[in-house]
C-alpha positions as CSV (number, residue, x, y, z in Angstrom):
1,M,-21.4,-82.4,18.7
2,G,-25.1,-82.8,18.0
3,H,-27.4,-81.1,15.6
4,W,-28.1,-77.5,16.4
5,S,-31.9,-78.4,17.0
6,D,-30.8,-80.4,20.0
7,R,-29.8,-77.1,21.5
8,R,-32.8,-75.2,20.2
9,G,-34.0,-74.2,23.7
10,S,-30.7,-72.3,24.6
11,V,-30.9,-70.6,21.1
12,V,-34.5,-69.5,21.7
13,G,-33.5,-68.1,25.1
14,L,-30.5,-66.3,23.8
15,Y,-32.2,-64.7,20.8
16,G,-35.4,-64.1,22.7
17,T,-33.4,-62.2,25.3
18,L,-31.5,-60.3,22.7
19,T,-34.6,-59.4,20.9
20,L,-36.3,-58.1,24.0
21,V,-33.3,-56.2,25.4
22,S,-32.6,-54.5,22.0
23,F,-36.2,-53.7,21.5
24,G,-36.3,-52.1,25.0
25,L,-33.1,-50.0,24.0
26,T,-34.8,-49.1,20.6
27,L,-37.8,-47.5,22.3
28,G,-35.5,-44.6,23.5
29,P,-36.1,-42.0,26.1
30,P,-38.1,-41.8,28.3
31,Y,-39.2,-45.3,27.7
32,G,-37.7,-48.7,27.9
33,L,-34.0,-49.3,28.9
34,W,-32.5,-46.4,27.2
35,R,-32.0,-44.4,30.5
36,W,-29.5,-47.0,31.7
37,V,-27.3,-47.0,28.5
38,Y,-24.8,-44.5,29.6
39,A,-24.1,-46.4,32.7
40,L,-22.8,-49.4,30.8
41,P,-19.3,-49.4,29.6
42,L,-18.7,-49.2,25.9
43,F,-22.3,-48.0,25.3
44,S,-21.8,-44.4,26.2
45,F,-20.7,-43.6,22.6
46,I,-24.2,-44.6,21.1
47,R,-26.1,-41.4,20.6
48,V,-29.0,-42.6,18.6
49,N,-31.4,-45.3,20.0
50,T,-32.5,-46.7,16.7
51,R,-29.1,-48.3,16.1
52,F,-30.5,-51.2,18.2
53,T,-33.2,-51.8,15.7
54,L,-30.8,-54.0,13.5
55,L,-30.0,-56.1,16.6
56,T,-33.8,-56.5,17.2
57,L,-34.3,-57.7,13.5
58,V,-31.5,-60.2,13.8
59,G,-33.2,-61.6,16.9
60,L,-36.5,-61.8,15.2
61,A,-34.9,-63.4,12.1
62,M,-33.3,-66.1,14.3
63,L,-36.5,-66.7,16.2
64,A,-38.4,-67.0,12.8
65,A,-35.8,-69.6,11.7
66,V,-36.3,-71.6,14.7
67,G,-40.0,-71.5,14.2
68,F,-39.6,-72.6,10.7
69,D,-37.4,-75.4,11.8
70,R,-39.9,-76.7,14.4
71,I,-42.7,-76.6,11.7
72,G,-40.6,-78.0,8.9
73,A,-39.5,-80.9,11.2
74,R,-42.9,-82.4,11.0
75,L,-43.1,-82.0,7.1
76,S,-41.8,-84.1,4.3
77,R,-38.7,-82.9,2.5
78,R,-40.7,-81.8,-0.6
79,A,-43.3,-80.0,1.7
80,R,-40.5,-78.2,3.5
81,I,-38.9,-77.0,0.2
82,T,-42.4,-75.8,-1.1
83,L,-43.0,-74.0,2.2
84,A,-39.5,-72.4,2.2
85,T,-40.1,-71.2,-1.5
86,A,-43.6,-69.9,-0.8
87,L,-42.3,-67.9,2.2
88,G,-39.4,-66.6,0.3
89,I,-41.6,-65.4,-2.5
90,L,-44.0,-63.9,0.1
91,L,-41.1,-62.0,1.7
92,V,-39.9,-60.6,-1.7
93,V,-43.4,-59.5,-2.6
């Protein structure tokens, strides 16, 4: 089994699709995909469209991680650690 970055394209496709679909569901009625939710099995119990926001954030986080991996692959180890630290501090602030 290879490194996960060898399969990065499928990861980007999966989380990109997850992000777009969950964002479409987050928009709610009358916009987006919300009007088809009750036609899907197991989705009819969801009454509030904002529950899909968490799924959208997970998809965005994974896409950001893939982007950081692509940028970090070109940097030295020390520069990668410095960049990760700076971005972590920026997120906290």
